[in-house]
N, CA, C, O and the ligand as a Tripos MOL2 file, in Angstrom:
@<TRIPOS>MOLECULE
protein
  321   319    81     0     0
PROTEIN
NO_CHARGES

@<TRIPOS>ATOM
      1 N         101.3180  108.7810   83.9820 N.3       1 MET1
      2 CA        100.1190  108.4070   83.2060 C.3       1 MET1
      3 C          99.9170  106.8970   83.2180 C.2       1 MET1
      4 O          98.8370  106.3820   83.5080 O.2       1 MET1
      5 N         101.0100  106.2140   82.8870 N.am      2 GLU2
      6 CA        100.8930  104.7500   82.8200 C.3       2 GLU2
      7 C         100.6280  104.1500   84.2050 C.2       2 GLU2
      8 O          99.8060  103.2470   84.3610 O.2       2 GLU2
      9 N         101.3520  104.6800   85.2140 N.am      3 SER3
     10 CA        101.1660  104.1450   86.5630 C.3       3 SER3
     11 C          99.7870  104.5250   87.1140 C.2       3 SER3
     12 O          99.2090  103.8130   87.9350 O.2       3 SER3
     13 N          99.2840  105.6550   86.6440 N.am      4 GLU4
     14 CA         97.9500  106.0780   87.0670 C.3       4 GLU4
     15 C          96.9100  105.0690   86.5720 C.2       4 GLU4
     16 O          96.0040  104.6680   87.3020 O.2       4 GLU4
     17 N          97.0720  104.6800   85.3230 N.am      5 LEU5
     18 CA         96.1680  103.7130   84.7170 C.3       5 LEU5
     19 C          96.2730  102.3640   85.4390 C.2       5 LEU5
     20 O          95.2680  101.7040   85.7030 O.2       5 LEU5
     21 N          97.4960  101.9770   85.7460 N.am      6 LYS6
     22 CA         97.7270  100.7170   86.4460 C.3       6 LYS6
     23 C          97.0360  100.7260   87.8150 C.2       6 LYS6
     24 O          96.4020   99.7560   88.2330 O.2       6 LYS6
     25 N          97.1920  101.8790   88.4940 N.am      7 GLY7
     26 CA         96.5540  102.0260   89.7950 C.3       7 GLY7
     27 C          95.0430  101.8910   89.7150 C.2       7 GLY7
     28 O          94.4000  101.2870   90.5740 O.2       7 GLY7
     29 N          94.4990  102.4760   88.6560 N.am      8 LEU8
     30 CA         93.0540  102.4220   88.4460 C.3       8 LEU8
     31 C          92.6030  100.9830   88.1970 C.2       8 LEU8
     32 O          91.5850  100.5350   88.7250 O.2       8 LEU8
     33 N          93.3760  100.2770   87.3900 N.am      9 LEU9
     34 CA         93.0430   98.8840   87.0910 C.3       9 LEU9
     35 C          93.1250   98.0290   88.3510 C.2       9 LEU9
     36 O          92.2710   97.1760   88.5920 O.2       9 LEU9
     37 N          94.1560   98.2690   89.1480 N.am     10 GLU10
     38 CA         94.3130   97.5040   90.3840 C.3      10 GLU10
     39 C          93.1600   97.7630   91.3420 C.2      10 GLU10
     40 O          92.6630   96.8600   92.0160 O.2      10 GLU10
     41 N          92.7500   99.0330   91.3780 N.am     11 LYS11
     42 CA         91.6360   99.3870   92.2470 C.3      11 LYS11
     43 C          90.3810   98.6260   91.8260 C.2      11 LYS11
     44 O          89.6580   98.0730   92.6550 O.2      11 LYS11
     45 N          90.1420   98.6150   90.5080 N.am     12 ASN12
     46 CA         88.9870   97.8870   90.0080 C.3      12 ASN12
     47 C          89.0850   96.4010   90.2960 C.2      12 ASN12
     48 O          88.1000   95.7490   90.6440 O.2      12 ASN12
     49 N          90.2950   95.8790   90.1420 N.am     13 ASN13
     50 CA         90.4940   94.4500   90.3870 C.3      13 ASN13
     51 C          90.2700   94.1010   91.8520 C.2      13 ASN13
     52 O          89.8930   92.9750   92.1760 O.2      13 ASN13
     53 N          90.5000   95.0640   92.7310 N.am     14 ASN14
     54 CA         90.3410   94.7740   94.1470 C.3      14 ASN14
     55 C          88.8810   94.7860   94.5960 C.2      14 ASN14
     56 O          88.5470   94.3280   95.6880 O.2      14 ASN14
     57 N          88.0340   95.3130   93.7410 N.am     15 THR15
     58 CA         86.6240   95.3060   94.0890 C.3      15 THR15
     59 C          86.0150   93.9880   93.6490 C.2      15 THR15
     60 O          85.8520   93.7270   92.4570 O.2      15 THR15
     61 N          85.6800   93.1630   94.6310 N.am     16 LYS16
     62 CA         85.0860   91.8670   94.3230 C.3      16 LYS16
     63 C          83.5830   91.9490   94.5150 C.2      16 LYS16
     64 O          83.0890   92.5810   95.4480 O.2      16 LYS16
     65 N          82.8770   91.3020   93.6180 N.am     17 ARG17
     66 CA         81.4200   91.3630   93.6910 C.3      17 ARG17
     67 C          80.7970   89.9750   93.7080 C.2      17 ARG17
     68 O          81.3430   89.0160   93.1630 O.2      17 ARG17
     69 N          79.6460   89.8990   94.3460 N.am     18 CYS18
     70 CA         78.9030   88.6410   94.3780 C.3      18 CYS18
     71 C          78.5800   88.2170   92.9470 C.2      18 CYS18
     72 O          78.0700   89.0130   92.1580 O.2      18 CYS18
     73 N          78.8770   86.9580   92.6160 N.am     19 ALA19
     74 CA         78.6630   86.4700   91.2620 C.3      19 ALA19
     75 C          77.1820   86.3590   90.9220 C.2      19 ALA19
     76 O          76.8150   86.2450   89.7520 O.2      19 ALA19
     77 N          76.3390   86.3910   91.9400 N.am     20 HIS20
     78 CA         74.9050   86.2730   91.6620 C.3      20 HIS20
     79 C          74.2040   87.6270   91.6570 C.2      20 HIS20
     80 O          73.5220   87.9530   90.6850 O.2      20 HIS20
     81 N          74.3520   88.4210   92.7100 N.am     21 CYS21
     82 CA         73.5760   89.6670   92.8220 C.3      21 CYS21
     83 C          74.4260   90.9060   92.6020 C.2      21 CYS21
     84 O          73.9010   92.0190   92.6110 O.2      21 CYS21
     85 N          75.7340   90.7360   92.4040 N.am     22 ASP22
     86 CA         76.6260   91.8460   92.0880 C.3      22 ASP22
     87 C          76.8900   92.7800   93.2690 C.2      22 ASP22
     88 O          77.4520   93.8600   93.0880 O.2      22 ASP22
     89 N          76.4940   92.3810   94.4600 N.am     23 LYS23
     90 CA         76.7720   93.1910   95.6440 C.3      23 LYS23
     91 C          78.2790   93.1800   95.9180 C.2      23 LYS23
     92 O          78.9460   92.1610   95.7380 O.2      23 LYS23
     93 N          78.7960   94.3140   96.3490 N.am     24 GLU24
     94 CA         80.2270   94.3910   96.6280 C.3      24 GLU24
     95 C          80.5620   93.5420   97.8570 C.2      24 GLU24
     96 O          79.8650   93.5810   98.8710 O.2      24 GLU24
     97 N          81.6420   92.7770   97.7350 N.am     25 LEU25
     98 CA         82.0590   91.9130   98.8390 C.3      25 LEU25
     99 C          83.1250   92.6210   99.6490 C.2      25 LEU25
    100 O          84.0770   93.1650   99.0890 O.2      25 LEU25
    101 N          82.9730   92.6170  100.9560 N.am     26 LYS26
    102 CA         83.9170   93.3320  101.8040 C.3      26 LYS26
    103 C          84.9660   92.3830  102.3930 C.2      26 LYS26
    104 O          85.9910   92.1260  101.7620 O.2      26 LYS26
    105 N          84.7140   91.8660  103.5920 N.am     27 GLU27
    106 CA         85.7500   91.0850  104.2610 C.3      27 GLU27
    107 C          85.6440   89.5960  104.0240 C.2      27 GLU27
    108 O          86.6520   88.8900  104.0080 O.2      27 GLU27
    109 N          84.4450   89.1230  103.8430 N.am     28 ASN28
    110 CA         84.3190   87.6860  103.6090 C.3      28 ASN28
    111 C          83.2540   87.3900  102.5680 C.2      28 ASN28
    112 O          82.4260   88.2370  102.2340 O.2      28 ASN28
    113 N          83.2980   86.1930  102.0790 N.am     29 TYR29
    114 CA         82.3560   85.7910  101.0390 C.3      29 TYR29
    115 C          82.1680   84.2870  101.1240 C.2      29 TYR29
    116 O          82.9150   83.5970  101.8180 O.2      29 TYR29
    117 N          81.1710   83.7840  100.4170 N.am     30 PHE30
    118 CA         80.9330   82.3410  100.3740 C.3      30 PHE30
    119 C          81.4950   81.7910   99.0770 C.2      30 PHE30
    120 O          81.3790   82.4010   98.0140 O.2      30 PHE30
    121 N          82.1110   80.6110   99.1940 N.am     31 LYS31
    122 CA         82.7140   79.9810   98.0320 C.3      31 LYS31
    123 C          82.3320   78.4990   98.0180 C.2      31 LYS31
    124 O          82.3750   77.8380   99.0550 O.2      31 LYS31
    125 N          81.9650   77.9840   96.8580 N.am     32 VAL32
    126 CA         81.6440   76.5690   96.7320 C.3      32 VAL32
    127 C          82.9540   75.7850   96.6590 C.2      32 VAL32
    128 O          83.7790   76.0310   95.7790 O.2      32 VAL32
    129 N          83.1440   74.8420   97.5830 N.am     33 LEU33
    130 CA         84.4100   74.1030   97.6330 C.3      33 LEU33
    131 C          84.3090   72.7060   97.0450 C.2      33 LEU33
    132 O          85.2880   71.9610   97.0390 O.2      33 LEU33
    133 N          83.1450   72.3530   96.5560 N.am     34 GLU34
    134 CA         82.9750   71.0110   95.9860 C.3      34 GLU34
    135 C          83.8870   70.8670   94.7720 C.2      34 GLU34
    136 O          83.8450   71.6920   93.8600 O.2      34 GLU34
    137 N          84.7050   69.8260   94.7610 N.am     35 ASN35
    138 CA         85.7810   69.7110   93.7830 C.3      35 ASN35
    139 C          85.3100   69.6920   92.3310 C.2      35 ASN35
    140 O          85.8630   70.3930   91.4830 O.2      35 ASN35
    141 N          84.3000   68.8990   92.0540 N.am     36 PHE36
    142 CA         83.8300   68.7890   90.6670 C.3      36 PHE36
    143 C          83.3410   70.1390   90.1510 C.2      36 PHE36
    144 O          83.6500   70.5360   89.0280 O.2      36 PHE36
    145 N          82.5780   70.8350   90.9820 N.am     37 LEU37
    146 CA         82.0720   72.1420   90.5630 C.3      37 LEU37
    147 C          83.2160   73.1250   90.3630 C.2      37 LEU37
    148 O          83.2080   73.9190   89.4220 O.2      37 LEU37
    149 N          84.1960   73.0660   91.2510 N.am     38 GLN38
    150 CA         85.3190   73.9940   91.1140 C.3      38 GLN38
    151 C          86.0900   73.7660   89.8250 C.2      38 GLN38
    152 O          86.5680   74.7150   89.2030 O.2      38 GLN38
    153 N          86.2100   72.5040   89.4240 N.am     39 VAL39
    154 CA         86.9920   72.1910   88.2220 C.3      39 VAL39
    155 C          86.1730   72.3750   86.9510 C.2      39 VAL39
    156 O          86.6700   72.9000   85.9550 O.2      39 VAL39
    157 N          84.9180   71.9430   86.9890 N.am     40 LYS40
    158 CA         84.1240   71.9040   85.7530 C.3      40 LYS40
    159 C          83.1210   73.0350   85.5910 C.2      40 LYS40
    160 O          82.7070   73.3440   84.4730 O.2      40 LYS40
    161 N          82.7330   73.6460   86.6850 N.am     41 PHE41
    162 CA         81.6440   74.6160   86.6020 C.3      41 PHE41
    163 C          82.1360   76.0510   86.7560 C.2      41 PHE41
    164 O          81.7810   76.9310   85.9720 O.2      41 PHE41
    165 N          82.9540   76.2710   87.7750 N.am     42 TYR42
    166 CA         83.4770   77.6210   87.9890 C.3      42 TYR42
    167 C          84.7960   77.7390   87.2470 C.2      42 TYR42
    168 O          85.8130   77.1860   87.6670 O.2      42 TYR42
    169 N          84.7670   78.4660   86.1410 N.am     43 THR43
    170 CA         85.9210   78.4510   85.2420 C.3      43 THR43
    171 C          86.7150   79.7480   85.2560 C.2      43 THR43
    172 O          87.7650   79.8310   84.6190 O.2      43 THR43
    173 N          86.2340   80.7660   85.9700 N.am     44 ASP44
    174 CA         86.9580   82.0360   85.9750 C.3      44 ASP44
    175 C          88.3170   81.8650   86.6520 C.2      44 ASP44
    176 O          88.3860   81.4010   87.7910 O.2      44 ASP44
    177 N          89.4100   82.2390   85.9550 N.am     45 PRO45
    178 CA         90.7550   82.0340   86.5270 C.3      45 PRO45
    179 C          90.9820   82.7510   87.8480 C.2      45 PRO45
    180 O          91.7780   82.3040   88.6740 O.2      45 PRO45
    181 N          90.2800   83.8670   88.0460 N.am     46 GLU46
    182 CA         90.4120   84.6060   89.3090 C.3      46 GLU46
    183 C          89.4160   84.1020   90.3550 C.2      46 GLU46
    184 O          89.4030   84.5760   91.4920 O.2      46 GLU46
    185 N          88.5940   83.1520   89.9650 N.am     47 GLY47
    186 CA         87.6080   82.6140   90.8970 C.3      47 GLY47
    187 C          86.4450   83.5500   91.1540 C.2      47 GLY47
    188 O          85.7060   83.3870   92.1250 O.2      47 GLY47
    189 N          86.2860   84.5320   90.2790 N.am     48 GLU48
    190 CA         85.2610   85.5410   90.5420 C.3      48 GLU48
    191 C          83.8500   85.0640   90.2410 C.2      48 GLU48
    192 O          82.8790   85.7280   90.6050 O.2      48 GLU48
    193 N          83.7280   83.9240   89.5830 N.am     49 ASP49
    194 CA         82.3850   83.3760   89.3820 C.3      49 ASP49
    195 C          82.0010   82.4570   90.5430 C.2      49 ASP49
    196 O          80.9150   81.8770   90.5580 O.2      49 ASP49
    197 N          82.9040   82.3340   91.5090 N.am     50 ASN50
    198 CA         82.6420   81.4930   92.6910 C.3      50 ASN50
    199 C          82.8630   82.3240   93.9570 C.2      50 ASN50
    200 O          83.6110   81.9390   94.8550 O.2      50 ASN50
    201 N          82.1940   83.4640   93.9980 N.am     51 MET51
    202 CA         82.2520   84.3590   95.1640 C.3      51 MET51
    203 C          80.8480   84.8820   95.3890 C.2      51 MET51
    204 O          80.2420   85.4850   94.5040 O.2      51 MET51
    205 N          80.3470   84.6440   96.5750 N.am     52 PHE52
    206 CA         78.9620   85.0230   96.8270 C.3      52 PHE52
    207 C          78.8440   85.7460   98.1640 C.2      52 PHE52
    208 O          79.5990   85.4810   99.1000 O.2      52 PHE52
    209 N          77.8700   86.6720   98.2350 N.am     53 CYS53
    210 CA         77.7040   87.4600   99.4520 C.3      53 CYS53
    211 C          76.9820   86.6660  100.5360 C.2      53 CYS53
    212 O          77.0970   86.9780  101.7210 O.2      53 CYS53
    213 N          76.2360   85.6370  100.1250 N.am     54 SER54
    214 CA         75.4390   84.8990  101.0970 C.3      54 SER54
    215 C          75.2090   83.4740  100.6150 C.2      54 SER54
    216 O          75.3800   83.1620   99.4370 O.2      54 SER54
    217 N          74.8170   82.6200  101.5500 N.am     55 GLU55
    218 CA         74.4750   81.2550  101.1650 C.3      55 GLU55
    219 C          73.2760   81.2620  100.2240 C.2      55 GLU55
    220 O          73.1730   80.4360   99.3170 O.2      55 GLU55
    221 N          72.3770   82.2060  100.4570 N.am     56 GLU56
    222 CA         71.1950   82.3090   99.6020 C.3      56 GLU56
    223 C          71.5960   82.5550   98.1480 C.2      56 GLU56
    224 O          71.0090   81.9780   97.2320 O.2      56 GLU56
    225 N          72.5850   83.4030   97.9420 N.am     57 CYS57
    226 CA         73.0290   83.6740   96.5770 C.3      57 CYS57
    227 C          73.6830   82.4390   95.9510 C.2      57 CYS57
    228 O          73.5470   82.2140   94.7490 O.2      57 CYS57
    229 N          74.3800   81.6490   96.7430 N.am     58 VAL58
    230 CA         74.9510   80.4000   96.2260 C.3      58 VAL58
    231 C          73.8240   79.5120   95.7300 C.2      58 VAL58
    232 O          73.8730   78.9860   94.6180 O.2      58 VAL58
    233 N          72.8010   79.3490   96.5710 N.am     59 LEU59
    234 CA         71.6850   78.4750   96.2140 C.3      59 LEU59
    235 C          70.9510   78.9940   94.9870 C.2      59 LEU59
    236 O          70.6100   78.2250   94.0880 O.2      59 LEU59
    237 N          70.7120   80.2890   94.9520 N.am     60 LYS60
    238 CA         69.9900   80.8560   93.8090 C.3      60 LYS60
    239 C          70.7900   80.7170   92.5260 C.2      60 LYS60
    240 O          70.2220   80.4680   91.4620 O.2      60 LYS60
    241 N          72.1090   80.8760   92.6190 N.am     61 SER61
    242 CA         72.9370   80.7700   91.4270 C.3      61 SER61
    243 C          72.9280   79.3480   90.8810 C.2      61 SER61
    244 O          73.1580   79.1330   89.6910 O.2      61 SER61
    245 N          72.6610   78.3730   91.7580 N.am     62 LEU62
    246 CA         72.6060   76.9710   91.3340 C.3      62 LEU62
    247 C          71.1660   76.5220   91.0920 C.2      62 LEU62
    248 O          70.8960   75.3370   90.8970 O.2      62 LEU62
    249 N          70.2430   77.4930   91.1080 N.am     63 PHE63
    250 CA         68.8250   77.2120   90.8700 C.3      63 PHE63
    251 C          68.2650   76.2090   91.8750 C.2      63 PHE63
    252 O          67.4290   75.3730   91.5310 O.2      63 PHE63
    253 N          68.7350   76.3010   93.1170 N.am     64 VAL64
    254 CA         68.2040   75.4180   94.1500 C.3      64 VAL64
    255 C          66.8560   75.9660   94.6040 C.2      64 VAL64
    256 O          66.7430   77.1200   95.0160 O.2      64 VAL64
    257 N          65.8350   75.1110   94.5180 N.am     65 GLU65
    258 CA         64.5030   75.5240   94.9480 C.3      65 GLU65
    259 C          63.8410   74.4180   95.7420 C.2      65 GLU65
    260 O          64.0940   73.2340   95.5210 O.2      65 GLU65
    261 N          63.0010   74.8190   96.6580 N.am     66 GLU66
    262 CA         62.2640   73.8440   97.4490 C.3      66 GLU66
    263 C          61.2050   73.1790   96.5810 C.2      66 GLU66
    264 O          60.4750   73.8430   95.8450 O.2      66 GLU66
    265 N          61.1360   71.8510   96.6820 N.am     67 MET67
    266 CA         60.1900   71.0920   95.8790 C.3      67 MET67
    267 C          59.1570   70.4350   96.7740 C.2      67 MET67
    268 O          59.4080   70.1860   97.9540 O.2      67 MET67
    269 N          57.9960   70.1570   96.2050 N.am     68 THR68
    270 CA         56.9710   69.3980   96.9020 C.3      68 THR68
    271 C          56.8200   68.0610   96.1920 C.2      68 THR68
    272 O          56.6490   68.0220   94.9740 O.2      68 THR68
    273 N          56.8810   66.9810   96.9320 N.am     69 PHE69
    274 CA         56.7520   65.6610   96.3120 C.3      69 PHE69
    275 C          55.4640   65.5730   95.5110 C.2      69 PHE69
    276 O          54.4000   65.9770   95.9800 O.2      69 PHE69
    277 N          55.5710   65.0420   94.2980 N.am     70 GLY70
    278 CA         54.3920   64.8940   93.4570 C.3      70 GLY70
    279 C          54.0840   66.1260   92.6250 C.2      70 GLY70
    280 O          53.2020   66.1060   91.7660 O.2      70 GLY70
    281 N          54.8290   67.2140   92.8910 N.am     71 LYS71
    282 CA         54.5400   68.4450   92.1320 C.3      71 LYS71
    283 C          55.7850   68.9860   91.4360 C.2      71 LYS71
    284 O          55.8680   70.1760   91.1320 O.2      71 LYS71
    285 N          56.7500   68.1050   91.1890 N.am     72 GLU72
    286 CA         57.9600   68.5640   90.5360 C.3      72 GLU72
    287 C          57.6310   69.1090   89.1530 C.2      72 GLU72
    288 O          56.8120   68.5550   88.4200 O.2      72 GLU72
    289 N          58.2940   70.2120   88.8210 N.am     73 ILE73
    290 CA         58.1090   70.7710   87.4800 C.3      73 ILE73
    291 C          59.3780   70.5720   86.6740 C.2      73 ILE73
    292 O          60.4640   70.3980   87.2270 O.2      73 ILE73
    293 N          59.2260   70.6000   85.3850 N.am     74 GLY74
    294 CA         60.3760   70.5220   84.4890 C.3      74 GLY74
    295 C          60.9610   69.1310   84.3520 C.2      74 GLY74
    296 O          61.9890   68.9490   83.7000 O.2      74 GLY74
    297 N          60.3280   68.1680   84.9490 N.am     75 PHE75
    298 CA         60.8090   66.7960   84.8460 C.3      75 PHE75
    299 C          59.6060   65.8750   84.8440 C.2      75 PHE75
    300 O          58.7810   65.9080   85.7570 O.2      75 PHE75
    301 N          59.5140   65.0570   83.8130 N.am     76 LYS76
    302 CA         58.3750   64.1600   83.7430 C.3      76 LYS76
    303 C          58.8680   62.7380   83.5640 C.2      76 LYS76
    304 O          59.6780   62.4500   82.6830 O.2      76 LYS76
    305 N          58.3750   61.8680   84.4000 N.am     77 LYS77
    306 CA         58.7500   60.4590   84.3060 C.3      77 LYS77
    307 C          58.1870   59.8670   83.0160 C.2      77 LYS77
    308 O          57.1160   60.2550   82.5510 O.2      77 LYS77
    309 N          58.9300   58.9260   82.4540 N.am     78 GLY78
    310 CA         58.4540   58.2500   81.2540 C.3      78 GLY78
    311 C          57.1180   57.5730   81.5180 C.2      78 GLY78
    312 O          56.8670   57.0810   82.6190 O.2      78 GLY78
    313 N          56.2730   57.5520   80.5130 N.am     79 ALA79
    314 CA         54.9550   56.9340   80.6750 C.3      79 ALA79
    315 C          55.0960   55.4550   81.0070 C.2      79 ALA79
    316 O          55.8900   54.7390   80.3970 O.2      79 ALA79
    317 N          54.3220   55.0140   81.9730 N.am     80 ASP80
    318 CA         54.3710   53.5800   82.3020 C.3      80 ASP80
    319 C          53.0220   53.0660   82.7760 C.2      80 ASP80
    320 O          52.8880   51.8840   83.0920 O.2      80 ASP80
    321 ZN         74.7980   88.0340   96.4850 Zn       81 ZN81
@<TRIPOS>BOND
     1     1     2 1
     2     2     3 1
     3     3     4 2
     4     3     5 am
     5     5     6 1
     6     6     7 1
     7     7     8 2
     8     7     9 am
     9     9    10 1
    10    10    11 1
    11    11    12 2
    12    11    13 am
    13    13    14 1
    14    14    15 1
    15    15    16 2
    16    15    17 am
    17    17    18 1
    18    18    19 1
    19    19    20 2
    20    19    21 am
    21    21    22 1
    22    22    23 1
    23    23    24 2
    24    23    25 am
    25    25    26 1
    26    26    27 1
    27    27    28 2
    28    27    29 am
    29    29    30 1
    30    30    31 1
    31    31    32 2
    32    31    33 am
    33    33    34 1
    34    34    35 1
    35    35    36 2
    36    35    37 am
    37    37    38 1
    38    38    39 1
    39    39    40 2
    40    39    41 am
    41    41    42 1
    42    42    43 1
    43    43    44 2
    44    43    45 am
    45    45    46 1
    46    46    47 1
    47    47    48 2
    48    47    49 am
    49    49    50 1
    50    50    51 1
    51    51    52 2
    52    51    53 am
    53    53    54 1
    54    54    55 1
    55    55    56 2
    56    55    57 am
    57    57    58 1
    58    58    59 1
    59    59    60 2
    60    59    61 am
    61    61    62 1
    62    62    63 1
    63    63    64 2
    64    63    65 am
    65    65    66 1
    66    66    67 1
    67    67    68 2
    68    67    69 am
    69    69    70 1
    70    70    71 1
    71    71    72 2
    72    71    73 am
    73    73    74 1
    74    74    75 1
    75    75    76 2
    76    75    77 am
    77    77    78 1
    78    78    79 1
    79    79    80 2
    80    79    81 am
    81    81    82 1
    82    82    83 1
    83    83    84 2
    84    83    85 am
    85    85    86 1
    86    86    87 1
    87    87    88 2
    88    87    89 am
    89    89    90 1
    90    90    91 1
    91    91    92 2
    92    91    93 am
    93    93    94 1
    94    94    95 1
    95    95    96 2
    96    95    97 am
    97    97    98 1
    98    98    99 1
    99    99   100 2
   100    99   101 am
   101   101   102 1
   102   102   103 1
   103   103   104 2
   104   103   105 am
   105   105   106 1
   106   106   107 1
   107   107   108 2
   108   107   109 am
   109   109   110 1
   110   110   111 1
   111   111   112 2
   112   111   113 am
   113   113   114 1
   114   114   115 1
   115   115   116 2
   116   115   117 am
   117   117   118 1
   118   118   119 1
   119   119   120 2
   120   119   121 am
   121   121   122 1
   122   122   123 1
   123   123   124 2
   124   123   125 am
   125   125   126 1
   126   126   127 1
   127   127   128 2
   128   127   129 am
   129   129   130 1
   130   130   131 1
   131   131   132 2
   132   131   133 am
   133   133   134 1
   134   134   135 1
   135   135   136 2
   136   135   137 am
   137   137   138 1
   138   138   139 1
   139   139   140 2
   140   139   141 am
   141   141   142 1
   142   142   143 1
   143   143   144 2
   144   143   145 am
   145   145   146 1
   146   146   147 1
   147   147   148 2
   148   147   149 am
   149   149   150 1
   150   150   151 1
   151   151   152 2
   152   151   153 am
   153   153   154 1
   154   154   155 1
   155   155   156 2
   156   155   157 am
   157   157   158 1
   158   158   159 1
   159   159   160 2
   160   159   161 am
   161   161   162 1
   162   162   163 1
   163   163   164 2
   164   163   165 am
   165   165   166 1
   166   166   167 1
   167   167   168 2
   168   167   169 am
   169   169   170 1
   170   170   171 1
   171   171   172 2
   172   171   173 am
   173   173   174 1
   174   174   175 1
   175   175   176 2
   176   175   177 am
   177   177   178 1
   178   178   179 1
   179   179   180 2
   180   179   181 am
   181   181   182 1
   182   182   183 1
   183   183   184 2
   184   183   185 am
   185   185   186 1
   186   186   187 1
   187   187   188 2
   188   187   189 am
   189   189   190 1
   190   190   191 1
   191   191   192 2
   192   191   193 am
   193   193   194 1
   194   194   195 1
   195   195   196 2
   196   195   197 am
   197   197   198 1
   198   198   199 1
   199   199   200 2
   200   199   201 am
   201   201   202 1
   202   202   203 1
   203   203   204 2
   204   203   205 am
   205   205   206 1
   206   206   207 1
   207   207   208 2
   208   207   209 am
   209   209   210 1
   210   210   211 1
   211   211   212 2
   212   211   213 am
   213   213   214 1
   214   214   215 1
   215   215   216 2
   216   215   217 am
   217   217   218 1
   218   218   219 1
   219   219   220 2
   220   219   221 am
   221   221   222 1
   222   222   223 1
   223   223   224 2
   224   223   225 am
   225   225   226 1
   226   226   227 1
   227   227   228 2
   228   227   229 am
   229   229   230 1
   230   230   231 1
   231   231   232 2
   232   231   233 am
   233   233   234 1
   234   234   235 1
   235   235   236 2
   236   235   237 am
   237   237   238 1
   238   238   239 1
   239   239   240 2
   240   239   241 am
   241   241   242 1
   242   242   243 1
   243   243   244 2
   244   243   245 am
   245   245   246 1
   246   246   247 1
   247   247   248 2
   248   247   249 am
   249   249   250 1
   250   250   251 1
   251   251   252 2
   252   251   253 am
   253   253   254 1
   254   254   255 1
   255   255   256 2
   256   255   257 am
   257   257   258 1
   258   258   259 1
   259   259   260 2
   260   259   261 am
   261   261   262 1
   262   262   263 1
   263   263   264 2
   264   263   265 am
   265   265   266 1
   266   266   267 1
   267   267   268 2
   268   267   269 am
   269   269   270 1
   270   270   271 1
   271   271   272 2
   272   271   273 am
   273   273   274 1
   274   274   275 1
   275   275   276 2
   276   275   277 am
   277   277   278 1
   278   278   279 1
   279   279   280 2
   280   279   281 am
   281   281   282 1
   282   282   283 1
   283   283   284 2
   284   283   285 am
   285   285   286 1
   286   286   287 1
   287   287   288 2
   288   287   289 am
   289   289   290 1
   290   290   291 1
   291   291   292 2
   292   291   293 am
   293   293   294 1
   294   294   295 1
   295   295   296 2
   296   295   297 am
   297   297   298 1
   298   298   299 1
   299   299   300 2
   300   299   301 am
   301   301   302 1
   302   302   303 1
   303   303   304 2
   304   303   305 am
   305   305   306 1
   306   306   307 1
   307   307   308 2
   308   307   309 am
   309   309   310 1
   310   310   311 1
   311   311   312 2
   312   311   313 am
   313   313   314 1
   314   314   315 1
   315   315   316 2
   316   315   317 am
   317   317   318 1
   318   318   319 1
   319   319   320 2
@<TRIPOS>SUBSTRUCTURE
     1 MET1         2 RESIDUE 1 A MET
     2 GLU2         6 RESIDUE 1 A GLU
     3 SER3        10 RESIDUE 1 A SER
     4 GLU4        14 RESIDUE 1 A GLU
     5 LEU5        18 RESIDUE 1 A LEU
     6 LYS6        22 RESIDUE 1 A LYS
     7 GLY7        26 RESIDUE 1 A GLY
     8 LEU8        30 RESIDUE 1 A LEU
     9 LEU9        34 RESIDUE 1 A LEU
    10 GLU10       38 RESIDUE 1 A GLU
    11 LYS11       42 RESIDUE 1 A LYS
    12 ASN12       46 RESIDUE 1 A ASN
    13 ASN13       50 RESIDUE 1 A ASN
    14 ASN14       54 RESIDUE 1 A ASN
    15 THR15       58 RESIDUE 1 A THR
    16 LYS16       62 RESIDUE 1 A LYS
    17 ARG17       66 RESIDUE 1 A ARG
    18 CYS18       70 RESIDUE 1 A CYS
    19 ALA19       74 RESIDUE 1 A ALA
    20 HIS20       78 RESIDUE 1 A HIS
    21 CYS21       82 RESIDUE 1 A CYS
    22 ASP22       86 RESIDUE 1 A ASP
    23 LYS23       90 RESIDUE 1 A LYS
    24 GLU24       94 RESIDUE 1 A GLU
    25 LEU25       98 RESIDUE 1 A LEU
    26 LYS26      102 RESIDUE 1 A LYS
    27 GLU27      106 RESIDUE 1 A GLU
    28 ASN28      110 RESIDUE 1 A ASN
    29 TYR29      114 RESIDUE 1 A TYR
    30 PHE30      118 RESIDUE 1 A PHE
    31 LYS31      122 RESIDUE 1 A LYS
    32 VAL32      126 RESIDUE 1 A VAL
    33 LEU33      130 RESIDUE 1 A LEU
    34 GLU34      134 RESIDUE 1 A GLU
    35 ASN35      138 RESIDUE 1 A ASN
    36 PHE36      142 RESIDUE 1 A PHE
    37 LEU37      146 RESIDUE 1 A LEU
    38 GLN38      150 RESIDUE 1 A GLN
    39 VAL39      154 RESIDUE 1 A VAL
    40 LYS40      158 RESIDUE 1 A LYS
    41 PHE41      162 RESIDUE 1 A PHE
    42 TYR42      166 RESIDUE 1 A TYR
    43 THR43      170 RESIDUE 1 A THR
    44 ASP44      174 RESIDUE 1 A ASP
    45 PRO45      178 RESIDUE 1 A PRO
    46 GLU46      182 RESIDUE 1 A GLU
    47 GLY47      186 RESIDUE 1 A GLY
    48 GLU48      190 RESIDUE 1 A GLU
    49 ASP49      194 RESIDUE 1 A ASP
    50 ASN50      198 RESIDUE 1 A ASN
    51 MET51      202 RESIDUE 1 A MET
    52 PHE52      206 RESIDUE 1 A PHE
    53 CYS53      210 RESIDUE 1 A CYS
    54 SER54      214 RESIDUE 1 A SER
    55 GLU55      218 RESIDUE 1 A GLU
    56 GLU56      222 RESIDUE 1 A GLU
    57 CYS57      226 RESIDUE 1 A CYS
    58 VAL58      230 RESIDUE 1 A VAL
    59 LEU59      234 RESIDUE 1 A LEU
    60 LYS60      238 RESIDUE 1 A LYS
    61 SER61      242 RESIDUE 1 A SER
    62 LEU62      246 RESIDUE 1 A LEU
    63 PHE63      250 RESIDUE 1 A PHE
    64 VAL64      254 RESIDUE 1 A VAL
    65 GLU65      258 RESIDUE 1 A GLU
    66 GLU66      262 RESIDUE 1 A GLU
    67 MET67      266 RESIDUE 1 A MET
    68 THR68      270 RESIDUE 1 A THR
    69 PHE69      274 RESIDUE 1 A PHE
    70 GLY70      278 RESIDUE 1 A GLY
    71 LYS71      282 RESIDUE 1 A LYS
    72 GLU72      286 RESIDUE 1 A GLU
    73 ILE73      290 RESIDUE 1 A ILE
    74 GLY74      294 RESIDUE 1 A GLY
    75 PHE75      298 RESIDUE 1 A PHE
    76 LYS76      302 RESIDUE 1 A LYS
    77 LYS77      306 RESIDUE 1 A LYS
    78 GLY78      310 RESIDUE 1 A GLY
    79 ALA79      314 RESIDUE 1 A ALA
    80 ASP80      318 RESIDUE 1 A ASP
    81 ZN81       321 GROUP 0 **** ****
């Protein structure tokens, strides 16, 4: 009984998922290696918040979006 439960937990632990879209990760994944982000931003001890199925998911998780000069949103320069 106890070993059965352990086996089940291990099985679940072995299933890694993309931190952004939750897709199951098979043989490889993308990981952000930038030191500051690894230390200050990705805090999961197993590193499961820094596993992504694609570069696109990395970018989306960091809210990376294409901008057009002069049309930036969410940021306004001080009046001058
Ligand atoms: Zn993904």
